[in-house]
C-alpha beads as a LAMMPS data file, in Angstrom:
LAMMPS data file: protein, C-alpha beads

345 atoms
344 bonds

1 atom types
1 bond types

-500.0 500.0 xlo xhi
-500.0 500.0 ylo yhi
-500.0 500.0 zlo zhi

Masses

1 110.0

Atoms # bond

1 1 1 -199.780 170.807 -246.104
2 1 1 -196.233 171.814 -245.180
3 1 1 -197.478 175.296 -244.262
4 1 1 -200.193 173.815 -241.990
5 1 1 -197.643 171.632 -240.227
6 1 1 -195.392 174.636 -239.730
7 1 1 -198.273 176.692 -238.294
8 1 1 -199.224 173.835 -235.932
9 1 1 -195.687 173.604 -234.628
10 1 1 -195.661 177.345 -234.067
11 1 1 -199.162 177.796 -232.607
12 1 1 -199.248 174.882 -230.125
13 1 1 -196.137 175.932 -228.134
14 1 1 -197.319 179.545 -228.227
15 1 1 -200.734 178.578 -226.817
16 1 1 -199.058 176.470 -224.126
17 1 1 -196.828 179.377 -223.076
18 1 1 -199.874 181.682 -223.078
19 1 1 -201.780 179.193 -220.872
20 1 1 -198.893 179.038 -218.406
21 1 1 -198.677 182.829 -218.338
22 1 1 -202.400 183.174 -217.608
23 1 1 -202.182 180.490 -214.920
24 1 1 -199.164 182.197 -213.356
25 1 1 -200.980 185.533 -213.434
26 1 1 -203.940 183.913 -211.667
27 1 1 -201.692 182.504 -208.922
28 1 1 -199.974 185.883 -208.581
29 1 1 -203.320 187.635 -208.052
30 1 1 -204.443 185.006 -205.544
31 1 1 -201.158 185.258 -203.649
32 1 1 -201.598 189.034 -203.514
33 1 1 -204.938 188.434 -201.773
34 1 1 -203.290 186.028 -199.334
35 1 1 -200.564 188.609 -198.705
36 1 1 -203.261 191.099 -197.681
37 1 1 -204.658 188.515 -195.252
38 1 1 -201.185 187.821 -193.898
39 1 1 -200.498 191.521 -193.350
40 1 1 -203.805 191.871 -191.487
41 1 1 -202.997 188.844 -189.329
42 1 1 -199.596 190.353 -188.547
43 1 1 -201.193 193.718 -187.714
44 1 1 -203.639 192.281 -185.179
45 1 1 -201.010 189.911 -183.768
46 1 1 -198.801 192.859 -182.866
47 1 1 -201.741 194.652 -181.251
48 1 1 -202.618 191.525 -179.255
49 1 1 -199.081 191.212 -177.899
50 1 1 -199.263 194.802 -176.599
51 1 1 -202.851 194.573 -175.306
52 1 1 -203.386 194.376 -171.539
53 1 1 -207.069 194.069 -170.647
54 1 1 -209.033 190.858 -171.317
55 1 1 -211.839 192.678 -173.166
56 1 1 -209.362 194.354 -175.508
57 1 1 -207.598 191.054 -176.160
58 1 1 -210.870 189.279 -176.949
59 1 1 -211.944 191.992 -179.378
60 1 1 -208.604 192.022 -181.186
61 1 1 -208.593 188.221 -181.280
62 1 1 -212.000 188.194 -183.012
63 1 1 -210.589 190.428 -185.740
64 1 1 -207.478 188.279 -186.036
65 1 1 -209.566 185.131 -186.333
66 1 1 -211.555 186.607 -189.239
67 1 1 -208.399 186.854 -191.374
68 1 1 -207.094 183.420 -190.365
69 1 1 -210.439 181.953 -191.472
70 1 1 -210.326 183.890 -194.743
71 1 1 -206.847 182.514 -195.411
72 1 1 -207.887 178.940 -194.549
73 1 1 -210.920 179.176 -196.855
74 1 1 -208.837 180.396 -199.798
75 1 1 -208.493 177.596 -202.352
76 1 1 -204.736 178.039 -202.940
77 1 1 -203.643 178.994 -199.440
78 1 1 -202.029 175.573 -198.851
79 1 1 -199.240 176.713 -201.211
80 1 1 -198.722 180.008 -199.389
81 1 1 -196.037 180.026 -196.673
82 1 1 -197.097 182.874 -194.327
83 1 1 -193.419 183.565 -193.654
84 1 1 -193.886 186.769 -191.671
85 1 1 -196.126 185.251 -188.980
86 1 1 -194.758 184.418 -185.557
87 1 1 -197.611 184.918 -183.103
88 1 1 -199.553 182.361 -185.171
89 1 1 -197.953 178.981 -185.814
90 1 1 -198.683 177.585 -189.288
91 1 1 -197.674 173.935 -189.783
92 1 1 -198.142 171.979 -193.019
93 1 1 -197.693 168.232 -193.472
94 1 1 -195.251 166.902 -196.064
95 1 1 -198.078 165.504 -198.200
96 1 1 -199.908 168.882 -197.954
97 1 1 -203.100 167.087 -196.916
98 1 1 -203.156 168.787 -193.530
99 1 1 -202.392 172.258 -192.230
100 1 1 -203.011 173.648 -188.760
101 1 1 -202.929 177.245 -187.499
102 1 1 -202.658 177.749 -183.728
103 1 1 -202.104 180.676 -181.364
104 1 1 -202.723 181.599 -177.751
105 1 1 -203.500 184.593 -175.563
106 1 1 -202.843 184.887 -171.835
107 1 1 -205.632 186.341 -169.726
108 1 1 -205.146 188.630 -166.729
109 1 1 -205.602 185.771 -164.223
110 1 1 -202.625 183.967 -165.808
111 1 1 -204.565 181.309 -167.690
112 1 1 -204.070 180.755 -171.423
113 1 1 -206.756 180.392 -174.083
114 1 1 -205.958 178.611 -177.342
115 1 1 -207.319 179.134 -180.823
116 1 1 -206.816 177.349 -184.097
117 1 1 -208.050 176.370 -187.531
118 1 1 -207.340 173.257 -189.593
119 1 1 -207.226 172.719 -193.330
120 1 1 -207.732 169.142 -194.509
121 1 1 -207.849 167.580 -197.956
122 1 1 -211.059 165.946 -199.225
123 1 1 -210.232 163.269 -201.786
124 1 1 -213.662 163.097 -203.399
125 1 1 -213.938 166.795 -204.193
126 1 1 -210.166 167.309 -204.533
127 1 1 -210.452 170.406 -202.390
128 1 1 -209.743 171.567 -198.846
129 1 1 -212.167 172.124 -196.007
130 1 1 -211.474 174.142 -192.900
131 1 1 -212.535 173.601 -189.297
132 1 1 -212.425 176.012 -186.392
133 1 1 -210.799 174.613 -183.239
134 1 1 -212.645 175.091 -179.960
135 1 1 -210.434 174.824 -176.871
136 1 1 -212.256 172.786 -174.215
137 1 1 -209.358 172.337 -171.774
138 1 1 -211.291 173.256 -168.587
139 1 1 -213.989 170.661 -169.381
140 1 1 -211.674 167.769 -170.252
141 1 1 -210.979 165.304 -167.454
142 1 1 -208.238 162.758 -168.160
143 1 1 -207.531 164.172 -171.646
144 1 1 -204.885 161.481 -172.264
145 1 1 -207.659 158.950 -172.911
146 1 1 -210.017 161.056 -175.060
147 1 1 -210.698 160.979 -178.781
148 1 1 -211.283 164.635 -179.660
149 1 1 -212.515 166.712 -182.583
150 1 1 -212.227 170.366 -183.680
151 1 1 -215.345 171.308 -181.658
152 1 1 -213.840 169.659 -178.584
153 1 1 -210.072 170.241 -178.681
154 1 1 -207.291 170.185 -176.097
155 1 1 -205.792 173.557 -176.964
156 1 1 -202.063 173.916 -177.630
157 1 1 -199.607 176.042 -179.584
158 1 1 -198.085 173.485 -181.971
159 1 1 -194.527 174.053 -183.153
160 1 1 -193.651 170.806 -184.958
161 1 1 -195.508 168.351 -187.233
162 1 1 -194.222 164.827 -187.972
163 1 1 -195.814 162.688 -190.682
164 1 1 -195.686 158.888 -190.312
165 1 1 -197.522 155.852 -191.668
166 1 1 -198.800 152.773 -189.871
167 1 1 -200.769 149.982 -191.531
168 1 1 -201.453 152.124 -194.599
169 1 1 -202.861 154.968 -192.472
170 1 1 -201.192 158.379 -192.232
171 1 1 -200.650 159.981 -188.830
172 1 1 -199.656 163.556 -188.082
173 1 1 -197.830 163.822 -184.757
174 1 1 -197.903 167.342 -183.321
175 1 1 -195.568 168.688 -180.655
176 1 1 -197.149 171.524 -178.719
177 1 1 -196.585 173.962 -175.883
178 1 1 -199.466 174.435 -173.491
179 1 1 -198.901 177.160 -170.977
180 1 1 -201.571 176.611 -168.343
181 1 1 -201.344 179.223 -165.581
182 1 1 -198.773 181.025 -163.421
183 1 1 -197.628 177.866 -161.593
184 1 1 -198.117 175.060 -164.127
185 1 1 -196.942 174.508 -167.719
186 1 1 -197.640 171.636 -170.059
187 1 1 -196.374 170.159 -173.285
188 1 1 -198.323 167.859 -175.558
189 1 1 -197.629 165.131 -178.091
190 1 1 -200.845 164.971 -180.115
191 1 1 -201.791 162.520 -182.873
192 1 1 -204.062 163.830 -185.663
193 1 1 -205.688 161.718 -188.385
194 1 1 -207.960 162.566 -191.322
195 1 1 -211.065 160.834 -192.603
196 1 1 -211.695 160.696 -196.348
197 1 1 -214.297 163.492 -196.012
198 1 1 -211.699 165.771 -194.412
199 1 1 -212.828 165.342 -190.796
200 1 1 -209.941 165.861 -188.374
201 1 1 -209.652 163.520 -185.377
202 1 1 -207.274 164.149 -182.463
203 1 1 -205.980 161.261 -180.373
204 1 1 -204.777 157.777 -181.234
205 1 1 -203.036 155.077 -179.120
206 1 1 -199.850 155.079 -181.168
207 1 1 -197.511 154.975 -178.162
208 1 1 -195.599 152.036 -176.684
209 1 1 -194.941 153.473 -173.204
210 1 1 -195.291 150.431 -170.924
211 1 1 -191.954 151.284 -169.257
212 1 1 -192.628 155.030 -169.018
213 1 1 -193.189 155.587 -165.286
214 1 1 -194.463 159.161 -165.710
215 1 1 -197.634 157.920 -167.452
216 1 1 -200.134 155.717 -165.634
217 1 1 -202.317 155.220 -168.709
218 1 1 -200.301 152.899 -170.967
219 1 1 -202.912 153.157 -173.747
220 1 1 -202.804 156.960 -173.894
221 1 1 -204.148 158.632 -177.031
222 1 1 -201.932 161.658 -176.453
223 1 1 -199.093 162.445 -174.070
224 1 1 -199.547 165.458 -171.791
225 1 1 -196.539 166.535 -169.721
226 1 1 -197.187 168.766 -166.695
227 1 1 -194.395 170.568 -164.833
228 1 1 -193.494 173.728 -162.934
229 1 1 -194.027 176.985 -164.830
230 1 1 -190.695 178.156 -163.384
231 1 1 -188.696 175.850 -165.692
232 1 1 -188.485 174.789 -169.332
233 1 1 -189.005 171.265 -170.637
234 1 1 -187.090 170.211 -173.732
235 1 1 -189.255 168.436 -176.339
236 1 1 -188.264 168.302 -179.983
237 1 1 -187.887 166.107 -183.079
238 1 1 -184.475 165.784 -184.642
239 1 1 -181.937 163.316 -186.035
240 1 1 -180.145 161.878 -183.024
241 1 1 -177.644 159.158 -182.276
242 1 1 -178.708 157.215 -179.217
243 1 1 -176.549 154.563 -177.599
244 1 1 -178.416 151.783 -175.830
245 1 1 -176.684 149.298 -173.572
246 1 1 -177.789 145.744 -174.227
247 1 1 -176.909 142.775 -172.022
248 1 1 -176.242 139.486 -173.720
249 1 1 -176.000 136.255 -171.794
250 1 1 -173.280 133.874 -172.889
251 1 1 -173.645 130.269 -171.741
252 1 1 -170.393 128.339 -171.371
253 1 1 -170.598 124.603 -170.778
254 1 1 -168.066 122.822 -168.548
255 1 1 -167.358 119.139 -168.155
256 1 1 -168.082 117.644 -164.755
257 1 1 -164.993 117.135 -162.674
258 1 1 -164.726 114.014 -160.504
259 1 1 -164.752 114.683 -156.765
260 1 1 -166.256 118.142 -157.088
261 1 1 -169.794 119.535 -157.315
262 1 1 -169.039 121.271 -160.576
263 1 1 -171.326 123.698 -162.424
264 1 1 -172.876 122.641 -165.693
265 1 1 -173.094 126.191 -166.987
266 1 1 -171.340 129.409 -166.207
267 1 1 -173.480 132.441 -167.187
268 1 1 -171.434 135.417 -168.336
269 1 1 -173.036 138.774 -169.017
270 1 1 -171.489 140.585 -171.967
271 1 1 -172.326 144.238 -172.572
272 1 1 -173.175 145.279 -176.106
273 1 1 -173.849 148.842 -177.229
274 1 1 -176.505 149.342 -179.900
275 1 1 -176.364 152.666 -181.730
276 1 1 -179.391 154.080 -183.535
277 1 1 -179.148 157.226 -185.651
278 1 1 -182.587 158.291 -186.825
279 1 1 -185.079 161.142 -186.482
280 1 1 -186.788 160.805 -183.103
281 1 1 -188.630 162.751 -180.439
282 1 1 -186.179 163.705 -177.683
283 1 1 -187.402 164.977 -174.323
284 1 1 -186.392 165.788 -170.777
285 1 1 -187.239 163.362 -167.971
286 1 1 -189.650 164.974 -165.494
287 1 1 -189.412 164.075 -161.801
288 1 1 -190.888 165.531 -158.571
289 1 1 -188.587 167.445 -156.241
290 1 1 -189.051 164.651 -153.691
291 1 1 -191.156 161.544 -153.224
292 1 1 -193.760 163.426 -151.154
293 1 1 -194.489 165.645 -154.178
294 1 1 -195.319 162.760 -156.530
295 1 1 -198.423 163.649 -158.567
296 1 1 -198.243 167.359 -157.612
297 1 1 -197.034 168.521 -161.018
298 1 1 -196.209 172.123 -160.178
299 1 1 -193.241 170.597 -158.306
300 1 1 -191.991 168.512 -161.264
301 1 1 -188.685 169.552 -162.840
302 1 1 -186.495 168.173 -165.638
303 1 1 -183.858 165.743 -164.376
304 1 1 -180.315 166.976 -164.956
305 1 1 -178.665 165.235 -167.936
306 1 1 -181.389 162.577 -168.218
307 1 1 -182.884 162.369 -171.708
308 1 1 -185.601 160.040 -172.984
309 1 1 -186.664 159.378 -176.568
310 1 1 -189.618 158.212 -178.642
311 1 1 -188.577 156.436 -181.820
312 1 1 -191.087 155.540 -184.547
313 1 1 -190.499 151.901 -185.417
314 1 1 -192.757 148.887 -185.945
315 1 1 -195.698 151.270 -186.457
316 1 1 -195.440 152.775 -182.970
317 1 1 -193.747 155.563 -181.042
318 1 1 -191.542 153.370 -178.859
319 1 1 -190.177 154.698 -175.588
320 1 1 -186.426 154.535 -174.914
321 1 1 -185.481 155.650 -171.381
322 1 1 -182.258 157.344 -170.359
323 1 1 -180.687 157.470 -173.790
324 1 1 -177.318 158.958 -174.614
325 1 1 -178.444 161.686 -177.002
326 1 1 -175.172 163.078 -178.335
327 1 1 -176.728 165.621 -180.686
328 1 1 -179.203 167.311 -178.373
329 1 1 -180.176 170.588 -180.009
330 1 1 -180.553 173.923 -178.258
331 1 1 -183.766 175.175 -176.660
332 1 1 -184.275 177.669 -179.478
333 1 1 -185.348 174.798 -181.749
334 1 1 -188.554 174.598 -179.716
335 1 1 -189.542 178.106 -180.719
336 1 1 -190.496 179.056 -184.231
337 1 1 -187.426 179.617 -186.414
338 1 1 -188.251 183.318 -186.631
339 1 1 -188.387 185.935 -183.863
340 1 1 -189.479 183.788 -180.902
341 1 1 -192.308 184.924 -178.679
342 1 1 -191.965 184.964 -174.927
343 1 1 -193.455 181.480 -174.577
344 1 1 -191.871 178.643 -172.628
345 1 1 -190.969 176.722 -175.760

Bonds

1 1 1 2
2 1 2 3
3 1 3 4
4 1 4 5
5 1 5 6
6 1 6 7
7 1 7 8
8 1 8 9
9 1 9 10
10 1 10 11
11 1 11 12
12 1 12 13
13 1 13 14
14 1 14 15
15 1 15 16
16 1 16 17
17 1 17 18
18 1 18 19
19 1 19 20
20 1 20 21
21 1 21 22
22 1 22 23
23 1 23 24
24 1 24 25
25 1 25 26
26 1 26 27
27 1 27 28
28 1 28 29
29 1 29 30
30 1 30 31
31 1 31 32
32 1 32 33
33 1 33 34
34 1 34 35
35 1 35 36
36 1 36 37
37 1 37 38
38 1 38 39
39 1 39 40
40 1 40 41
41 1 41 42
42 1 42 43
43 1 43 44
44 1 44 45
45 1 45 46
46 1 46 47
47 1 47 48
48 1 48 49
49 1 49 50
50 1 50 51
51 1 51 52
52 1 52 53
53 1 53 54
54 1 54 55
55 1 55 56
56 1 56 57
57 1 57 58
58 1 58 59
59 1 59 60
60 1 60 61
61 1 61 62
62 1 62 63
63 1 63 64
64 1 64 65
65 1 65 66
66 1 66 67
67 1 67 68
68 1 68 69
69 1 69 70
70 1 70 71
71 1 71 72
72 1 72 73
73 1 73 74
74 1 74 75
75 1 75 76
76 1 76 77
77 1 77 78
78 1 78 79
79 1 79 80
80 1 80 81
81 1 81 82
82 1 82 83
83 1 83 84
84 1 84 85
85 1 85 86
86 1 86 87
87 1 87 88
88 1 88 89
89 1 89 90
90 1 90 91
91 1 91 92
92 1 92 93
93 1 93 94
94 1 94 95
95 1 95 96
96 1 96 97
97 1 97 98
98 1 98 99
99 1 99 100
100 1 100 101
101 1 101 102
102 1 102 103
103 1 103 104
104 1 104 105
105 1 105 106
106 1 106 107
107 1 107 108
108 1 108 109
109 1 109 110
110 1 110 111
111 1 111 112
112 1 112 113
113 1 113 114
114 1 114 115
115 1 115 116
116 1 116 117
117 1 117 118
118 1 118 119
119 1 119 120
120 1 120 121
121 1 121 122
122 1 122 123
123 1 123 124
124 1 124 125
125 1 125 126
126 1 126 127
127 1 127 128
128 1 128 129
129 1 129 130
130 1 130 131
131 1 131 132
132 1 132 133
133 1 133 134
134 1 134 135
135 1 135 136
136 1 136 137
137 1 137 138
138 1 138 139
139 1 139 140
140 1 140 141
141 1 141 142
142 1 142 143
143 1 143 144
144 1 144 145
145 1 145 146
146 1 146 147
147 1 147 148
148 1 148 149
149 1 149 150
150 1 150 151
151 1 151 152
152 1 152 153
153 1 153 154
154 1 154 155
155 1 155 156
156 1 156 157
157 1 157 158
158 1 158 159
159 1 159 160
160 1 160 161
161 1 161 162
162 1 162 163
163 1 163 164
164 1 164 165
165 1 165 166
166 1 166 167
167 1 167 168
168 1 168 169
169 1 169 170
170 1 170 171
171 1 171 172
172 1 172 173
173 1 173 174
174 1 174 175
175 1 175 176
176 1 176 177
177 1 177 178
178 1 178 179
179 1 179 180
180 1 180 181
181 1 181 182
182 1 182 183
183 1 183 184
184 1 184 185
185 1 185 186
186 1 186 187
187 1 187 188
188 1 188 189
189 1 189 190
190 1 190 191
191 1 191 192
192 1 192 193
193 1 193 194
194 1 194 195
195 1 195 196
196 1 196 197
197 1 197 198
198 1 198 199
199 1 199 200
200 1 200 201
201 1 201 202
202 1 202 203
203 1 203 204
204 1 204 205
205 1 205 206
206 1 206 207
207 1 207 208
208 1 208 209
209 1 209 210
210 1 210 211
211 1 211 212
212 1 212 213
213 1 213 214
214 1 214 215
215 1 215 216
216 1 216 217
217 1 217 218
218 1 218 219
219 1 219 220
220 1 220 221
221 1 221 222
222 1 222 223
223 1 223 224
224 1 224 225
225 1 225 226
226 1 226 227
227 1 227 228
228 1 228 229
229 1 229 230
230 1 230 231
231 1 231 232
232 1 232 233
233 1 233 234
234 1 234 235
235 1 235 236
236 1 236 237
237 1 237 238
238 1 238 239
239 1 239 240
240 1 240 241
241 1 241 242
242 1 242 243
243 1 243 244
244 1 244 245
245 1 245 246
246 1 246 247
247 1 247 248
248 1 248 249
249 1 249 250
250 1 250 251
251 1 251 252
252 1 252 253
253 1 253 254
254 1 254 255
255 1 255 256
256 1 256 257
257 1 257 258
258 1 258 259
259 1 259 260
260 1 260 261
261 1 261 262
262 1 262 263
263 1 263 264
264 1 264 265
265 1 265 266
266 1 266 267
267 1 267 268
268 1 268 269
269 1 269 270
270 1 270 271
271 1 271 272
272 1 272 273
273 1 273 274
274 1 274 275
275 1 275 276
276 1 276 277
277 1 277 278
278 1 278 279
279 1 279 280
280 1 280 281
281 1 281 282
282 1 282 283
283 1 283 284
284 1 284 285
285 1 285 286
286 1 286 287
287 1 287 288
288 1 288 289
289 1 289 290
290 1 290 291
291 1 291 292
292 1 292 293
293 1 293 294
294 1 294 295
295 1 295 296
296 1 296 297
297 1 297 298
298 1 298 299
299 1 299 300
300 1 300 301
301 1 301 302
302 1 302 303
303 1 303 304
304 1 304 305
305 1 305 306
306 1 306 307
307 1 307 308
308 1 308 309
309 1 309 310
310 1 310 311
311 1 311 312
312 1 312 313
313 1 313 314
314 1 314 315
315 1 315 316
316 1 316 317
317 1 317 318
318 1 318 319
319 1 319 320
320 1 320 321
321 1 321 322
322 1 322 323
323 1 323 324
324 1 324 325
325 1 325 326
326 1 326 327
327 1 327 328
328 1 328 329
329 1 329 330
330 1 330 331
331 1 331 332
332 1 332 333
333 1 333 334
334 1 334 335
335 1 335 336
336 1 336 337
337 1 337 338
338 1 338 339
339 1 339 340
340 1 340 341
341 1 341 342
342 1 342 343
343 1 343 344
344 1 344 345
């Protein structure tokens, strides 16, 4: 009996270590496959950057897309970082339920075309499904008000993902650059949600922007900023300290004085500064060059030293105008943290 107990104590840990070794070996082999895909994606990305003609770009992009799809279909790719990629943005949510790959190519006429693939978690099967994104920008009128899907997507090159919860539902807020043509650039704040079957939905009215003059649609499902392609618009998510001036009315009562028409109350306005230090979306204020150019967005420029913010509180992205953002980060934050491409990020 003592010998059997001794053997059990020896064999069980040994089997466990052997199981871990086999599992690790399996992951290593799978990661080697993903590394091959990554190298191929990097190879065609470099060729695309150097390509000039539209036909050549389209052909190279087809080859690139094949390897992005292979990576997205791989069962363990959600754990792979794709650290060497720059031309392709790969963003993964904190809960690892959602990943999105996006990239863009500029055609000879100056317009941009956007491409992408999503990975989303399916609870029932405990696996991931992938969806190919189909940029439908030219066909989308008033995109701010649309609920969209992978087959009908407002293309963008996303560079930041923010995970929040509202009413038990998880939202993935995406910040994206959307070069449009030679005279107009755009940036996008997109809201993505997942259904239990893994379907990805773009667009949700999660914004409290009733005081945001730039936007006419106060129930927007996404925010699209349009401005001159000659300038850069700052849009990022970071921990900031904002200082908001509040006015508080103090009512002071006075006794009536005989022989005079005395006041009953003297209203005194006292200024109070409220400081909030939290992660928030910080962005430039866009204004037309002059009043005659209102609505002609190729003549919209960032206001000098005027910064607005969107703070997630009370289950909404709440707009704070003209904040005092003391910790405004540099423009490089808008690019990927590796070798930045020549995009207006």
